[in-house]
C-alpha positions as a Python dict, from the first residue, in 0.01 Angstrom:
ca = {
    (1, 'M'): (0, 0, 0),
    (2, 'S'): (303, -155, 166),
    (3, 'D'): (658, -76, 67),
    (4, 'D'): (768, -437, 117),
    (5, 'R'): (753, -521, -254),
    (6, 'G'): (968, -713, -498),
    (7, 'S'): (1251, -955, -433),
    (8, 'G'): (1554, -719, -432),
    (9, 'P'): (1820, -729, -159),
    (10, 'N'): (1736, -556, 166),
    (11, 'V'): (2049, -343, 230),
    (12, 'P'): (2072, -227, 592),
    (13, 'P'): (2161, 137, 666),
    (14, 'I'): (2539, 189, 689),
    (15, 'T'): (2740, 461, 869),
    (16, 'G'): (3090, 592, 806),
    (17, 'Y'): (3221, 401, 1107),
    (18, 'H'): (3080, 68, 987),
    (19, 'L'): (3201, 126, 633),
    (20, 'A'): (3551, 213, 759),
    (21, 'E'): (3553, -98, 977),
    (22, 'T'): (3441, -309, 682),
    (23, 'V'): (3746, -215, 475),
    (24, 'Q'): (3973, -147, 779),
    (25, 'A'): (4035, 209, 652),
    (26, 'G'): (4238, 335, 953),
    (27, 'L'): (4458, 26, 982),
    (28, 'R'): (4526, 11, 610),
    (29, 'G'): (4592, 387, 595),
    (30, 'A'): (4859, 355, 863),
    (31, 'G'): (5002, 43, 698),
    (32, 'D'): (5028, 218, 360),
    (33, 'A'): (5200, 515, 527),
    (34, 'L'): (5490, 294, 651),
    (35, 'A'): (5603, 271, 287),
    (36, 'N'): (5489, 627, 216),
    (37, 'N'): (5209, 497, -3),
    (38, 'P'): (5050, 638, -198),
    (39, 'P'): (5360, 824, -330),
    (40, 'A'): (5365, 1201, -319),
    (41, 'H'): (5355, 1227, -697),
    (42, 'S'): (5059, 982, -730),
    (43, 'A'): (4743, 1114, -895),
    (44, 'L'): (4543, 792, -857),
    (45, 'P'): (4381, 661, -539),
    (46, 'S'): (4557, 387, -348),
    (47, 'Q'): (4450, 24, -361),
    (48, 'T'): (4282, 64, -22),
    (49, 'E'): (4084, 361, -148),
    (50, 'L'): (3990, 175, -465),
    (51, 'G'): (3869, -119, -253),
    (52, 'L'): (3665, 123, -42),
    (53, 'L'): (3509, 273, -354),
    (54, 'A'): (3432, -75, -488),
    (55, 'R'): (3253, -157, -162),
    (56, 'V'): (3058, 170, -180),
    (57, 'T'): (2960, 97, -540),
    (58, 'E'): (2843, -250, -437),
    (59, 'L'): (2627, -104, -160),
    (60, 'F'): (2488, 157, -396),
    (61, 'N'): (2392, -109, -650),
    (62, 'G'): (2212, -300, -376),
    (63, 'I'): (2018, 11, -268),
    (64, 'R'): (1922, 90, -625),
    (65, 'Q'): (1822, -270, -695),
    (66, 'E'): (1604, -271, -384),
    (67, 'A'): (1425, 48, -492),
    (68, 'T'): (1394, -77, -849),
    (69, 'A'): (1240, -404, -732),
    (70, 'K'): (981, -223, -520),
    (71, 'L'): (893, 16, -800),
    (72, 'G'): (876, -275, -1045),
    (73, 'A'): (635, -466, -823),
    (74, 'L'): (418, -156, -792),
    (75, 'Y'): (434, -107, -1169),
    (76, 'A'): (317, -466, -1228),
    (77, 'E'): (31, -415, -982),
    (78, 'I'): (-89, -104, -1166),
    (79, 'I'): (-65, -285, -1501),
    (80, 'G'): (-277, -564, -1355),
    (81, 'K'): (-541, -316, -1240),
    (82, 'R'): (-550, -152, -1583),
    (83, 'E'): (-595, -488, -1754),
    (84, 'A'): (-862, -600, -1507),
    (85, 'L'): (-1076, -286, -1506),
    (86, 'T'): (-1200, -275, -1864),
    (87, 'A'): (-1529, -230, -2044),
    (88, 'E'): (-1514, -596, -2146),
    (89, 'R'): (-1499, -693, -1780),
    (90, 'Y'): (-1817, -498, -1710),
    (91, 'E'): (-1983, -649, -2012),
    (92, 'T'): (-1914, -987, -1852),
    (93, 'R'): (-2051, -857, -1523),
    (94, 'I'): (-2372, -742, -1691),
    (95, 'R'): (-2416, -1086, -1846),
    (96, 'R'): (-2352, -1240, -1505),
    (97, 'I'): (-2611, -1011, -1348),
    (98, 'E'): (-2864, -1107, -1615),
    (99, 'S'): (-2785, -1475, -1554),
    (100, 'G'): (-2820, -1425, -1178),
    (101, 'M'): (-3160, -1263, -1217),
    (102, 'R'): (-3277, -1542, -1447),
    (103, 'A'): (-3143, -1806, -1208),
    (104, 'L'): (-3327, -1645, -917),
    (105, 'L'): (-3649, -1629, -1118),
    (106, 'N'): (-3609, -1992, -1222),
    (107, 'K'): (-3539, -2099, -863),
    (108, 'H'): (-3853, -1936, -723),
    (109, 'G'): (-4051, -2046, -1028),
    (110, 'G'): (-3941, -2406, -981),
    (111, 'E'): (-4041, -2402, -615),
    (112, 'L'): (-4383, -2257, -699),
    (113, 'E'): (-4425, -2508, -981),
    (114, 'Q'): (-4348, -2795, -743),
    (115, 'T'): (-4599, -2674, -484),
    (116, 'V'): (-4868, -2641, -753),
    (117, 'F'): (-4790, -2994, -872),
    (118, 'E'): (-4811, -3131, -517),
    (119, 'A'): (-5139, -2946, -457),
    (120, 'L'): (-5299, -3083, -775),
    (121, 'K'): (-5174, -3430, -690),
    (122, 'A'): (-5322, -3405, -340),
    (123, 'K'): (-5651, -3285, -489),
    (124, 'R'): (-5656, -3580, -728),
    (125, 'E'): (-5593, -3821, -441),
    (126, 'Y'): (-5869, -3659, -238),
    (127, 'E'): (-6116, -3677, -526),
    (128, 'Y'): (-6019, -4038, -588),
    (129, 'F'): (-6075, -4114, -219),
    (130, 'N'): (-6423, -3956, -234),
    (131, 'Y'): (-6506, -4152, -549),
    (132, 'V'): (-6391, -4486, -411),
    (133, 'N'): (-6560, -4429, -75),
    (134, 'Q'): (-6876, -4272, -223),
    (135, 'R'): (-6835, -3938, -48),
    (136, 'S'): (-7027, -3645, -196),
    (137, 'S'): (-6927, -3367, 45),
    (138, 'D'): (-6620, -3242, 225),
    (139, 'P'): (-6568, -3331, 590),
    (140, 'K'): (-6642, -3074, 856),
    (141, 'L'): (-6322, -3028, 1050),
    (142, 'E'): (-6280, -2867, 1388),
    (143, 'K'): (-5973, -2717, 1548),
    (144, 'W'): (-5823, -2936, 1815),
    (145, 'Q'): (-5866, -2656, 2070),
    (146, 'F'): (-6240, -2655, 1998),
    (147, 'T'): (-6261, -3034, 2038),
    (148, 'L'): (-6061, -3022, 2361),
    (149, 'A'): (-6289, -2752, 2499),
    (150, 'F'): (-6595, -2965, 2418),
    (151, 'L'): (-6440, -3252, 2613),
    (152, 'V'): (-6327, -3041, 2908),
    (153, 'V'): (-6670, -2880, 2955),
    (154, 'P'): (-6862, -3209, 3000),
    (155, 'L'): (-6575, -3337, 3215),
    (156, 'A'): (-6615, -3039, 3446),
    (157, 'I'): (-6996, -3067, 3449),
    (158, 'E'): (-7000, -3440, 3514),
    (159, 'S'): (-6723, -3412, 3775),
    (160, 'L'): (-6921, -3143, 3955),
    (161, 'L'): (-7242, -3343, 3951),
    (162, 'N'): (-7071, -3669, 4041),
    (163, 'G'): (-6872, -3497, 4313),
    (164, 'N'): (-7195, -3373, 4465),
    (165, 'F'): (-7343, -3723, 4449),
    (166, 'F'): (-7033, -3890, 4593),
    (167, 'A'): (-6993, -3629, 4865),
    (168, 'D'): (-7287, -3779, 5052),
    (169, 'A'): (-7117, -4119, 5053),
    (170, 'S'): (-6757, -4011, 5129),
    (171, 'D'): (-6595, -3954, 5467),
    (172, 'F'): (-6399, -3665, 5315),
    (173, 'G'): (-6707, -3476, 5200),
    (174, 'L'): (-6703, -3274, 4880),
    (175, 'I'): (-6323, -3297, 4835),
    (176, 'G'): (-6321, -3676, 4849),
    (177, 'G'): (-6627, -3692, 4626),
    (178, 'A'): (-6472, -3457, 4368),
    (179, 'A'): (-6151, -3663, 4347),
    (180, 'T'): (-6349, -3980, 4283),
    (181, 'A'): (-6576, -3801, 4037),
    (182, 'V'): (-6291, -3661, 3825),
    (183, 'I'): (-6140, -4007, 3775),
    (184, 'I'): (-6476, -4163, 3689),
    (185, 'S'): (-6573, -3877, 3455),
    (186, 'A'): (-6240, -3892, 3271),
    (187, 'L'): (-6276, -4266, 3211),
    (188, 'N'): (-6638, -4228, 3106),
    (189, 'I'): (-6567, -3948, 2857),
    (190, 'S'): (-6263, -4132, 2719),
    (191, 'L'): (-6470, -4444, 2655),
    (192, 'G'): (-6736, -4242, 2476),
    (193, 'F'): (-6486, -4047, 2266),
    (194, 'V'): (-6299, -4363, 2159),
    (195, 'M'): (-6627, -4533, 2068),
    (196, 'G'): (-6729, -4244, 1842),
    (197, 'L'): (-6381, -4207, 1692),
    (198, 'W'): (-6318, -4572, 1617),
    (199, 'P'): (-6598, -4831, 1572),
    (200, 'A'): (-6885, -4584, 1517),
    (201, 'R'): (-6716, -4429, 1213),
    (202, 'Y'): (-6615, -4763, 1061),
    (203, 'C'): (-6972, -4890, 1080),
    (204, 'Q'): (-7054, -4671, 776),
    (205, 'H'): (-6741, -4765, 580),
    (206, 'V'): (-6800, -4850, 216),
    (207, 'K'): (-6605, -5173, 258),
    (208, 'A'): (-6841, -5420, 420),
    (209, 'S'): (-6548, -5614, 563),
    (210, 'H'): (-6506, -5346, 830),
    (211, 'L'): (-6849, -5431, 968),
    (212, 'F'): (-6722, -5768, 1089),
    (213, 'W'): (-6521, -5599, 1360),
    (214, 'A'): (-6676, -5250, 1380),
    (215, 'L'): (-7032, -5359, 1469),
    (216, 'P'): (-6925, -5597, 1749),
    (217, 'A'): (-6681, -5336, 1879),
    (218, 'Y'): (-6951, -5069, 1861),
    (219, 'A'): (-7206, -5281, 2046),
    (220, 'G'): (-6943, -5394, 2294),
    (221, 'M'): (-6837, -5040, 2376),
    (222, 'I'): (-7200, -4931, 2421),
    (223, 'A'): (-7246, -5218, 2663),
    (224, 'L'): (-6916, -5133, 2833),
    (225, 'I'): (-7022, -4770, 2881),
    (226, 'V'): (-7361, -4874, 3024),
    (227, 'L'): (-7199, -5131, 3254),
    (228, 'F'): (-6932, -4882, 3362),
    (229, 'N'): (-7194, -4626, 3463),
    (230, 'L'): (-7402, -4897, 3637),
    (231, 'A'): (-7086, -4993, 3826),
    (232, 'V'): (-7049, -4629, 3931),
    (233, 'G'): (-7407, -4635, 4061),
    (234, 'H'): (-7342, -4960, 4249),
    (235, 'Y'): (-7025, -4811, 4396),
    (236, 'R'): (-7220, -4517, 4533),
    (237, 'E'): (-7483, -4754, 4676),
    (238, 'L'): (-7205, -4949, 4851),
    (239, 'L'): (-7053, -4632, 4993),
    (240, 'I'): (-7389, -4525, 5131),
    (241, 'A'): (-7441, -4862, 5296),
    (242, 'N'): (-7080, -4896, 5414),
    (243, 'P'): (-6840, -4597, 5390),
    (244, 'D'): (-6548, -4841, 5425),
    (245, 'A'): (-6651, -5043, 5120),
    (246, 'A'): (-6371, -5111, 4871),
    (247, 'S'): (-6398, -5079, 4495),
    (248, 'Q'): (-6327, -5454, 4461),
    (249, 'Q'): (-6674, -5523, 4603),
    (250, 'V'): (-6848, -5347, 4314),
    (251, 'V'): (-6827, -5637, 4065),
    (252, 'P'): (-6976, -5905, 4297),
    (253, 'H'): (-7245, -5662, 4405),
    (254, 'M'): (-7326, -5578, 4044),
    (255, 'L'): (-7328, -5942, 3928),
    (256, 'A'): (-7569, -6028, 4202),
    (257, 'N'): (-7820, -5771, 4078),
    (258, 'P'): (-7710, -5563, 3773),
    (259, 'L'): (-8006, -5325, 3800),
    (260, 'G'): (-7992, -5304, 4176),
    (261, 'V'): (-7952, -4926, 4189),
    (262, 'Y'): (-8241, -4789, 4392),
    (263, 'E'): (-8131, -4459, 4543),
    (264, 'L'): (-8253, -4164, 4335),
    (265, 'K'): (-7915, -3987, 4317),
    (266, 'S'): (-7742, -4310, 4216),
    (267, 'I'): (-7992, -4355, 3932),
    (268, 'A'): (-7931, -3995, 3823),
    (269, 'L'): (-7556, -4062, 3839),
    (270, 'V'): (-7593, -4358, 3598),
    (271, 'L'): (-7817, -4168, 3355),
    (272, 'I'): (-7598, -3856, 3351),
    (273, 'G'): (-7287, -4070, 3294),
    (274, 'C'): (-7446, -4251, 2999),
    (275, 'L'): (-7570, -3923, 2852),
    (276, 'I'): (-7230, -3755, 2874),
    (277, 'A'): (-7055, -4066, 2738),
    (278, 'F'): (-7278, -4064, 2432),
    (279, 'F'): (-7225, -3689, 2393),
    (280, 'S'): (-6849, -3757, 2394),
    (281, 'A'): (-6906, -4032, 2139),
    (282, 'A'): (-7081, -3783, 1912),
    (283, 'K'): (-6786, -3547, 1948),
    (284, 'G'): (-6540, -3826, 1872),
    (285, 'Y'): (-6747, -3921, 1567),
    (286, 'S'): (-6729, -3569, 1419),
    (287, 'A'): (-6398, -3437, 1553),
    (288, 'F'): (-6184, -3574, 1268),
    (289, 'G'): (-6449, -3615, 1002),
    (290, 'S'): (-6730, -3864, 1016),
    (291, 'Y'): (-6570, -4096, 760),
    (292, 'P'): (-6236, -4266, 832),
    (293, 'G'): (-5947, -4128, 628),
    (294, 'Q'): (-6145, -3855, 452),
    (295, 'A'): (-6032, -3581, 689),
    (296, 'F'): (-5666, -3676, 642),
    (297, 'A'): (-5694, -3665, 261),
    (298, 'Y'): (-5890, -3340, 278),
    (299, 'K'): (-5643, -3173, 515),
    (300, 'R'): (-5352, -3285, 300),
    (301, 'W'): (-5514, -3129, -5),
    (302, 'R'): (-5593, -2803, 177),
    (303, 'Q'): (-5242, -2786, 322),
    (304, 'R'): (-5093, -2822, -26),
    (305, 'W'): (-5308, -2538, -157),
    (306, 'E'): (-5217, -2326, 143),
    (307, 'A'): (-4852, -2400, 60),
    (308, 'V'): (-4917, -2268, -292),
    (309, 'E'): (-5058, -1945, -149),
    (310, 'R'): (-4768, -1914, 93),
    (311, 'E'): (-4523, -1963, -193),
    (312, 'R'): (-4705, -1696, -395),
    (313, 'R'): (-4682, -1452, -105),
    (314, 'R'): (-4315, -1540, -52),
    (315, 'V'): (-4244, -1470, -418),
    (316, 'D'): (-4419, -1133, -386),
    (317, 'T'): (-4237, -1031, -68),
    (318, 'E'): (-3888, -1179, -114),
    (319, 'L'): (-3820, -1203, -485),
    (320, 'A'): (-3853, -834, -576),
    (321, 'P'): (-3594, -713, -316),
    (322, 'E'): (-3353, -991, -415),
    (323, 'L'): (-3384, -903, -784),
    (324, 'E'): (-3343, -533, -706),
    (325, 'Q'): (-3031, -607, -507),
    (326, 'I'): (-2880, -805, -795),
    (327, 'R'): (-2979, -541, -1048),
    (328, 'G'): (-2821, -271, -832),
    (329, 'Q'): (-2483, -430, -897),
    (330, 'V'): (-2500, -308, -1257),
    (331, 'E'): (-2423, 45, -1134),
    (332, 'G'): (-2116, -73, -946),
    (333, 'F'): (-1873, 26, -1220),
    (334, 'R'): (-1885, 391, -1109),
    (335, 'E'): (-1793, 304, -751),
    (336, 'D'): (-1528, 61, -873),
    (337, 'C'): (-1363, 323, -1093),
    (338, 'Q'): (-1366, 580, -813),
    (339, 'S'): (-1228, 323, -569),
    (340, 'E'): (-947, 233, -808),
    (341, 'I'): (-863, 601, -858),
    (342, 'S'): (-830, 634, -480),
    (343, 'R'): (-599, 333, -476),
    (344, 'L'): (-393, 490, -753),
    (345, 'Q'): (-340, 795, -533),
    (346, 'L'): (-209, 564, -263),
    (347, 'A'): (16, 394, -520),
    (348, 'K'): (150, 734, -627),
    (349, 'A'): (228, 820, -265),
    (350, 'S'): (399, 481, -223),
    (351, 'A'): (612, 543, -534),
    (352, 'D'): (722, 883, -401),
    (353, 'Q'): (797, 727, -66),
    (354, 'I'): (1016, 461, -231),
    (355, 'R'): (1197, 733, -430),
    (356, 'D'): (1252, 949, -121),
    (357, 'H'): (1375, 651, 78),
    (358, 'Y'): (1618, 567, -203),
    (359, 'L'): (1760, 920, -210),
    (360, 'T'): (1794, 921, 168),
    (361, 'R'): (1986, 592, 160),
    (362, 'V'): (2215, 724, -115),
    (363, 'A'): (2284, 1039, 90),
    (364, 'Q'): (2368, 819, 392),
    (365, 'L'): (2601, 611, 177),
    (366, 'R'): (2769, 927, 39),
    (367, 'A'): (2832, 1056, 390),
    (368, 'A'): (2967, 715, 496),
    (369, 'K'): (3199, 708, 192),
    (370, 'D'): (3342, 1052, 271),
    (371, 'A'): (3387, 963, 639),
    (372, 'A'): (3568, 636, 560),
    (373, 'V'): (3799, 807, 306),
    (374, 'M'): (3873, 1080, 561),
    (375, 'Q'): (3960, 817, 826),
    (376, 'Y'): (4198, 644, 583),
    (377, 'R'): (4376, 968, 493),
    (378, 'E'): (4405, 1093, 851),
    (379, 'A'): (4564, 763, 959),
    (380, 'N'): (4796, 777, 660),
    (381, 'L'): (4903, 1137, 733),
    (382, 'R'): (4985, 1061, 1097),
    (383, 'V'): (5233, 786, 1008),
    (384, 'R'): (5391, 880, 673),
    (385, 'T'): (5719, 1077, 663),
    (386, 'D'): (5691, 1195, 305),
    (387, 'L'): (5461, 1460, 165),
    (388, 'P'): (5108, 1339, 91),
    (389, 'P'): (4987, 1321, -267),
    (390, 'A'): (4808, 1629, -395),
    (391, 'Y'): (4471, 1452, -440),
    (392, 'F'): (4449, 1403, -58),
    (393, 'S'): (4324, 1761, -44),
    (394, 'Q'): (4026, 1672, -262),
    (395, 'G'): (3733, 1439, -211),
    (396, 'I'): (3673, 1127, -419),
    (397, 'N'): (3377, 1182, -647),
    (398, 'L'): (3146, 898, -760),
    (399, 'P'): (2893, 1057, -997),
    (400, 'E'): (2615, 799, -936),
    (401, 'I'): (2640, 866, -560),
    (402, 'D'): (2749, 1227, -536),
    (403, 'Q'): (2516, 1345, -813),
    (404, 'P'): (2243, 1077, -808),
    (405, 'A'): (2010, 1083, -1106),
    (406, 'E'): (1631, 1049, -1087),
    (407, 'L'): (1514, 688, -1078),
    (408, 'V'): (1396, 593, -1426),
    (409, 'D'): (1156, 336, -1282),
    (410, 'H'): (999, 602, -1063),
    (411, 'S'): (938, 835, -1356),
    (412, 'R'): (798, 550, -1561),
    (413, 'L'): (569, 445, -1276),
    (414, 'R'): (439, 800, -1221),
    (415, 'A'): (362, 830, -1593),
    (416, 'L'): (177, 497, -1584),
    (417, 'I'): (-26, 597, -1278),
    (418, 'E'): (-132, 924, -1438),
    (419, 'D'): (-227, 743, -1760),
    (420, 'V'): (-430, 478, -1576),
    (421, 'E'): (-590, 745, -1359),
    (422, 'R'): (-714, 927, -1671),
    (423, 'Q'): (-834, 595, -1812),
    (424, 'F'): (-1035, 515, -1498),
    (425, 'A'): (-1178, 867, -1485),
    (426, 'N'): (-1309, 826, -1841),
    (427, 'M'): (-1419, 464, -1789),
    (428, 'P'): (-1779, 530, -1666),
    (429, 'A'): (-1861, 738, -1974),
    (430, 'L'): (-1697, 476, -2197),
    (431, 'I'): (-1900, 197, -2038),
    (432, 'E'): (-2222, 397, -2068),
    (433, 'A'): (-2155, 451, -2439),
    (434, 'K'): (-2022, 106, -2526),
    (435, 'L'): (-2267, -100, -2318),
    (436, 'K'): (-2563, 129, -2366),
    (437, 'D'): (-2801, -141, -2491),
    (438, 'Q'): (-2706, -398, -2227),
    (439, 'L'): (-2737, -145, -1944),
    (440, 'A'): (-3073, -23, -2073),
    (441, 'L'): (-3195, -383, -2092),
    (442, 'V'): (-3106, -457, -1730),
    (443, 'R'): (-3219, -120, -1595),
    (444, 'G'): (-3547, -139, -1784),
    (445, 'V'): (-3656, -476, -1648),
    (446, 'D'): (-4010, -454, -1505),
    (447, 'L'): (-3956, -657, -1190),
    (448, 'A'): (-4323, -656, -1085),
    (449, 'G'): (-4429, -769, -1432),
    (450, 'E'): (-4161, -1036, -1441),
    (451, 'I'): (-4275, -1170, -1105),
    (452, 'E'): (-4638, -1186, -1218),
    (453, 'R'): (-4538, -1362, -1539),
    (454, 'L'): (-4323, -1596, -1332),
    (455, 'K'): (-4617, -1693, -1113),
    (456, 'T'): (-4839, -1750, -1417),
    (457, 'R'): (-4574, -1963, -1589),
    (458, 'A'): (-4507, -2160, -1272),
    (459, 'V'): (-4876, -2241, -1224),
    (460, 'E'): (-4908, -2347, -1587),
    (461, 'A'): (-4593, -2556, -1565),
    (462, 'G'): (-4721, -2720, -1247),
    (463, 'R'): (-5049, -2807, -1417),
    (464, 'E'): (-4867, -2945, -1721),
    (465, 'A'): (-4643, -3155, -1497),
    (466, 'Y'): (-4950, -3284, -1317),
    (467, 'E'): (-5123, -3369, -1645),
    (468, 'R'): (-4814, -3555, -1765),
    (469, 'D'): (-4798, -3744, -1439),
    (470, 'E'): (-5167, -3827, -1465),
    (471, 'A'): (-5126, -3948, -1824),
    (472, 'N'): (-4829, -4165, -1726),
    (473, 'R'): (-5024, -4309, -1435),
    (474, 'K'): (-5320, -4395, -1661),
    (475, 'T'): (-5086, -4551, -1918),
    (476, 'I'): (-4920, -4766, -1654),
    (477, 'H'): (-5259, -4866, -1516),
    (478, 'A'): (-5386, -4958, -1865),
    (479, 'E'): (-5074, -5163, -1938),
    (480, 'F'): (-5106, -5339, -1605),
    (481, 'S'): (-5474, -5416, -1669),
    (482, 'A'): (-5394, -5551, -2017),
    (483, 'T'): (-5122, -5783, -1887),
    (484, 'P'): (-5248, -6147, -1901),
    (485, 'R'): (-5248, -6328, -1570),
}
C-alpha cells in the first residue's frame, strides 16, 4: 500500500539553517541587540522569537495534517473493505453462480435444441423429396476419393493401352504415343462421366418434362462418344499411312468413310475407348446418387444428424468442466478472506510507517527550532551591551513539538484494523452457518445428471419446435389452398 494518500499539504523537510533563514534569525537578533532588546528584565520571548515559534507551529500543523490525511485515507479504505466483504455479498455471489450455471446450461441446451430442430427439418425435406419423386430407398453415396480412384484407374489403363497402340504410329515411339493417349483418354473418360452424371440420370426423372432435353442429350452424347472413339481410330490409321498427318485431316477422312477403320489395333482402340467411356458413364451415374437431387437432400439430412451427435459430444466434453469451474467459485470466500487479512497486515505496516515518518519529521522540526533560536540568541549576545535576559539560558518549549503525543488517528486506525481482521477471520465460519442451505444446494448439484437431463430436454424441445413449425406450415398451406383464385 502506498503512503501517497489523502489531500493534505506535502511539507518538505526543513533544517535549522533554512528555518533561521526563513525568519532571518541572525539578522533580527543583531538588530534587536542594537536597542538591547529584549531587555535584561524581560521574561517573555522577543517578537522575533515569537515569530519564529509561530512559523514552527505552522510547519508542525502542516506535518500533522499531512499524516492525518494519509491515515484518514487508509481508514476510509479499510472501512470500504469491511463494508464490501460481508455475508450478504457472498449470498449475492452464490445467486450469481447459480444464475451463471443455469445460463450455461440454457446456452448449450438452446444450441442442441436448434441442431435437433434443423435435423428434423432436413429429414422432413428429404422424406418429402422421396415422396414427390417416388423414391423408396436411400441413395448409395461414395466418397469423392473413391470416385476419383475409379476414374484414375481406367485413365491409366486406357492411356497405357492407347499409348502402346499409338507408339507404332508415332515418330517418338512410346513417349509420343503415351502423350497422345493421355489426352485422348482424359477426354473420353470426361465425356462418359458427364453423360452418366447429367442426361442419363435425368432420363428417369419423375417429371416427364425433363425427357424433352435429357433423352436427346443422352442419345447425342452416346453418338458423340462413339464418333470420338472412331475419330481416334481414324487418327491412328492416318498416322500409320503418313506419320506427318495432322489432326485436322481426321474429320475429312472420317466423313469419307465413317467405318473405315481396318487395322486390328485401331479397331481394338475404338472398342476399348467406347467400353471405358461407358464404364465412366456408369460411375458418373452412381457417384452422386442415381436420382438427381436425392443425394443432396440425403447428405443434408445426414449432416444435420451428425451435427446433433457432435453437439451431444461437445456437451459431454465441454459443459461439465465449465460448470465445475463456475461452481468452484463458490468456495472463493475463504481465499478472499485470507487475502484481505494479508492486505490488512500491509495496511497496519503502512499505518506504522506513516506514524514513524510523522515522529521523525517532528523531531527534525524540533531540532530546527532549537538551532534557529540558538542562532538568534548568539547574534543578539554578540552585539548587545546590556546583560541578556535570564530566559536566554533556557530553551523555548513547545509541548506539541517537544513532547509530541501519539497520533489519535493512528490509534483509531490500528483499532479498526484489528477489529476488521477479527471479523474477516471469523467470516468463513459465519458464511458457512448463515448460507448453509445455499452452499449445500450449489455444492450438491449433480452435474452429470443435469447434463443428461439437459440433453433430454433439448431433444424434446427441438421436437416440439419442429412439430409447431410443421403445424404452422400445414396451416399456411391449407389457408393458401382455400384461398379463391
